[in-house]
SEGUPA-388436 format. One line per field, with one value per residue: x, y, z of N, C-alpha, C in turn. Coordinates in steps of 0.2 Angstrom, whole numbers, plus 5000, padded with zeros to 4 digits. Layout:
BEGIN
n_xx <- (X	...)
n_yy <- (Y	...)
n_zz <- (Z	...)
ca_xx <- (X	...)
ca_yy <- (Y	...)
ca_zz <- (Z	...)
c_xx <- (X	...)
c_yy <- (Y	...)
c_zz <- (Z	...)
// end
This chain:
BEGIN
n_xx <- (4603	4601	4587	4590	4581	4571	4577	4573	4577	4579	4579	4573	4580	4578	4584	4599	4615	4629	4645	4653	4667	4667	4670	4660	4644	4629	4615	4597	4586	4572	4563	4554	4546	4545	4543	4551	4564	4581	4599	4612	4630	4641	4656	4670	4680	4697	4712	4726	4741	4751	4769	4770	4761	4749	4732	4724	4711	4713	4718	4715	4717	4728	4739	4738	4743	4756	4762	4760	4768	4781	4780	4780	4783	4785	4780	4766	4750	4734	4725	4734	4739	4727	4724	4735	4734	4723	4726	4736	4727	4719	4729	4733	4721	4720	4727	4719	4718	4711	4719	4733	4751	4759	4771	4768	4760	4767	4776	4768	4766	4778	4781	4770	4773	4786	4784	4777	4784	4801	4809	4800	4799	4812	4813	4802	4806	4818	4814	4805	4813	4823	4836	4853	4864	4874	4877	4867	4857	4864	4864	4850	4847	4856	4850	4837	4842	4847	4835	4827	4835	4835	4821	4819	4810	4803	4799	4782	4778	4788	4787	4776	4772	4761	4749	4749	4742	4730)
n_yy <- (5328	5316	5304	5287	5278	5284	5295	5308	5324	5329	5326	5322	5324	5311	5306	5307	5301	5300	5290	5277	5280	5293	5298	5299	5303	5295	5296	5295	5295	5301	5301	5313	5312	5297	5292	5283	5275	5279	5276	5287	5290	5302	5308	5318	5324	5319	5323	5316	5323	5317	5313	5313	5324	5322	5319	5309	5300	5300	5284	5272	5260	5259	5264	5253	5242	5245	5247	5234	5226	5230	5225	5211	5195	5199	5200	5206	5210	5210	5219	5228	5233	5239	5249	5256	5262	5269	5278	5286	5290	5299	5308	5314	5320	5328	5339	5348	5351	5350	5343	5334	5331	5318	5314	5319	5310	5298	5303	5303	5290	5286	5288	5281	5269	5266	5265	5254	5243	5242	5235	5234	5247	5252	5245	5251	5264	5264	5262	5273	5284	5282	5275	5273	5267	5257	5266	5274	5266	5263	5275	5278	5268	5271	5282	5278	5270	5280	5287	5278	5275	5289	5290	5279	5269	5254	5248	5246	5232	5224	5227	5222	5208	5200	5207	5203	5192	5194)
n_zz <- (4939	4929	4926	4927	4921	4914	4908	4911	4914	4928	4946	4962	4979	4990	5002	5011	5015	5024	5020	5029	5031	5029	5016	5005	4999	5000	4991	4989	4977	4968	4954	4946	4935	4931	4943	4949	4959	4963	4967	4970	4972	4979	4977	4982	4969	4965	4957	4950	4944	4932	4928	4915	4911	4910	4917	4930	4938	4956	4963	4975	4974	4965	4972	4982	4974	4970	4983	4988	4980	4985	4998	4996	5002	5014	5032	5031	5031	5021	5027	5034	5022	5017	5026	5025	5012	5014	5023	5015	5005	5013	5018	5006	5002	5013	5009	5003	4989	4974	4963	4963	4963	4956	4962	4975	4979	4980	4990	5001	5004	5009	5024	5030	5027	5031	5044	5044	5038	5037	5029	5017	5015	5011	4998	4991	4992	4985	4972	4970	4974	4965	4967	4963	4966	4977	4988	4989	4995	5007	5013	5015	5024	5035	5038	5042	5053	5062	5064	5072	5083	5089	5091	5098	5094	5088	5072	5067	5063	5068	5082	5086	5083	5086	5081	5068	5065	5069)
ca_xx <- (4604	4596	4585	4592	4575	4567	4580	4571	4583	4579	4577	4573	4584	4574	4588	4607	4619	4637	4648	4656	4673	4666	4672	4656	4638	4625	4609	4592	4583	4566	4561	4547	4542	4542	4542	4556	4569	4587	4604	4619	4635	4644	4663	4675	4685	4704	4716	4733	4745	4757	4775	4769	4757	4742	4729	4719	4707	4716	4716	4718	4719	4735	4743	4739	4747	4763	4764	4760	4774	4786	4779	4781	4786	4785	4774	4761	4743	4730	4722	4739	4740	4721	4725	4740	4732	4718	4730	4739	4722	4717	4734	4733	4715	4720	4731	4714	4719	4708	4724	4740	4756	4760	4776	4766	4756	4773	4779	4763	4767	4784	4781	4766	4776	4792	4781	4774	4789	4807	4812	4796	4800	4817	4811	4798	4810	4823	4812	4802	4818	4828	4842	4857	4870	4874	4878	4860	4854	4867	4862	4844	4848	4859	4845	4832	4845	4847	4828	4825	4839	4832	4815	4818	4804	4804	4794	4776	4777	4792	4787	4769	4771	4754	4745	4749	4738	4723)
ca_yy <- (5321	5312	5298	5282	5274	5288	5300	5314	5328	5331	5321	5324	5319	5309	5304	5308	5299	5299	5284	5277	5282	5300	5301	5299	5304	5291	5300	5291	5300	5299	5304	5317	5310	5292	5291	5278	5278	5276	5279	5290	5291	5306	5309	5323	5322	5320	5320	5315	5325	5312	5315	5315	5330	5319	5319	5304	5301	5297	5277	5269	5252	5259	5264	5246	5238	5248	5244	5226	5224	5232	5221	5205	5191	5202	5199	5212	5207	5214	5224	5232	5237	5243	5254	5260	5266	5274	5284	5289	5294	5304	5313	5317	5324	5334	5345	5353	5353	5344	5339	5333	5329	5310	5314	5320	5304	5294	5305	5302	5283	5282	5288	5275	5262	5265	5263	5247	5238	5245	5233	5236	5255	5252	5242	5256	5271	5262	5264	5279	5289	5280	5274	5272	5263	5254	5272	5277	5261	5264	5282	5277	5263	5275	5287	5274	5268	5286	5289	5272	5277	5295	5289	5272	5265	5249	5247	5243	5225	5221	5227	5220	5202	5196	5209	5201	5187	5196)
ca_zz <- (4939	4924	4928	4923	4919	4908	4905	4912	4917	4935	4951	4969	4984	4997	5008	5010	5022	5023	5021	5036	5031	5028	5010	5000	5002	4996	4990	4987	4973	4964	4947	4946	4928	4931	4950	4951	4965	4962	4971	4968	4977	4977	4981	4980	4965	4967	4951	4951	4938	4931	4925	4908	4910	4909	4923	4930	4945	4961	4964	4981	4971	4962	4979	4985	4970	4972	4990	4988	4977	4990	5003	4994	5005	5021	5036	5030	5029	5017	5031	5034	5016	5015	5032	5023	5007	5017	5026	5010	5003	5018	5017	5000	5002	5017	5005	5000	4982	4969	4959	4966	4959	4958	4967	4982	4982	4983	4997	5006	5005	5012	5030	5034	5024	5035	5050	5043	5038	5035	5021	5011	5014	5007	4992	4988	4992	4980	4965	4970	4973	4959	4970	4957	4968	4985	4992	4990	5000	5014	5016	5018	5031	5040	5041	5047	5061	5066	5067	5077	5089	5091	5095	5102	5093	5083	5066	5070	5063	5072	5088	5088	5078	5087	5077	5061	5064	5073)
c_xx <- (4599	4593	4587	4587	4572	4571	4579	4577	4582	4577	4577	4576	4578	4577	4595	4610	4626	4640	4651	4662	4672	4668	4667	4650	4634	4617	4604	4588	4577	4565	4555	4542	4539	4541	4547	4561	4576	4592	4610	4624	4640	4651	4667	4679	4692	4707	4723	4737	4751	4763	4774	4765	4750	4740	4725	4717	4712	4713	4719	4720	4727	4740	4744	4743	4754	4766	4764	4766	4781	4786	4779	4785	4788	4780	4770	4755	4739	4727	4727	4739	4734	4721	4730	4738	4726	4721	4734	4733	4720	4723	4734	4727	4716	4724	4726	4714	4714	4712	4730	4744	4757	4767	4774	4762	4762	4776	4774	4763	4772	4784	4776	4769	4782	4789	4778	4779	4795	4809	4807	4798	4806	4817	4808	4802	4815	4821	4809	4808	4824	4835	4846	4862	4868	4874	4871	4857	4857	4865	4855	4844	4851	4854	4839	4835	4844	4841	4825	4829	4836	4825	4814	4813	4807	4799	4787	4775	4782	4791	4779	4767	4764	4748	4744	4743	4731	4718)
c_yy <- (5318	5305	5292	5277	5277	5294	5307	5319	5332	5325	5324	5320	5318	5308	5305	5305	5299	5293	5283	5279	5291	5303	5301	5301	5299	5295	5295	5296	5297	5304	5308	5314	5302	5288	5285	5280	5275	5279	5282	5290	5296	5307	5315	5321	5323	5318	5321	5318	5320	5316	5318	5321	5328	5318	5312	5304	5297	5289	5273	5262	5253	5260	5257	5241	5240	5246	5237	5223	5225	5228	5214	5201	5194	5201	5205	5209	5213	5220	5229	5237	5241	5249	5259	5265	5271	5280	5288	5294	5300	5310	5317	5323	5330	5340	5350	5354	5348	5341	5340	5330	5322	5310	5315	5314	5298	5296	5303	5294	5281	5283	5282	5268	5260	5263	5256	5242	5242	5242	5235	5244	5256	5250	5248	5263	5270	5264	5270	5284	5287	5279	5272	5267	5261	5260	5274	5272	5262	5270	5281	5273	5267	5280	5283	5273	5274	5287	5284	5273	5283	5294	5283	5268	5260	5250	5244	5235	5221	5221	5224	5214	5199	5199	5207	5196	5188	5198)
c_zz <- (4934	4927	4924	4920	4912	4905	4907	4917	4924	4939	4958	4974	4989	5002	5007	5017	5020	5024	5027	5037	5030	5021	5005	5003	4997	4996	4987	4983	4970	4959	4947	4940	4930	4939	4952	4955	4962	4966	4968	4973	4975	4981	4978	4974	4966	4960	4953	4944	4938	4927	4918	4906	4910	4917	4924	4938	4949	4962	4970	4978	4968	4968	4981	4981	4971	4978	4991	4985	4981	4996	5002	4998	5012	5025	5037	5028	5024	5021	5032	5029	5014	5020	5029	5018	5009	5020	5021	5007	5007	5018	5012	4999	5007	5014	5003	4993	4978	4964	4963	4962	4960	4963	4974	4984	4985	4989	5003	5008	5009	5020	5033	5032	5028	5041	5050	5043	5034	5029	5016	5010	5009	5000	4988	4987	4986	4973	4965	4970	4968	4962	4964	4960	4975	4990	4994	4996	5007	5017	5019	5024	5036	5043	5045	5052	5065	5068	5072	5083	5093	5094	5099	5101	5087	5077	5069	5069	5067	5080	5091	5083	5079	5083	5070	5060	5067	5068)
// end
């Protein structure tokens, strides 16, 4: 690691700590040349392979943007969205691969979004799965109803409206 002050090509790690969520390590370093201290943050790289063939770093922000559009006008808080994006990132990282297909990221969004808000799920799925007609929506709704009846569970927000305002 180059010193950001004198550009010396080496540094010594003085202290290392993991972040609260365990996804990064904060290292306090000291330059042996100028003796100045600086901090680095290390994260495991995760790349997303786009349909075009290009790769880009995984972005929790991009997940949030896409899900926020699907949740527009729904009783979903920013905290709910942040937790959903965190779940998606954890799911994608759990694959153990340094590079994941963009399709896999979309799949990782669907289940937590369905649990959060079924209408937002249908909106997201309609774009993600490229619904072409009314029958595609009907099939998705039929599947949601069948899953709800099989489990006897309501979506998270519908069954716990008081958590929306906490």
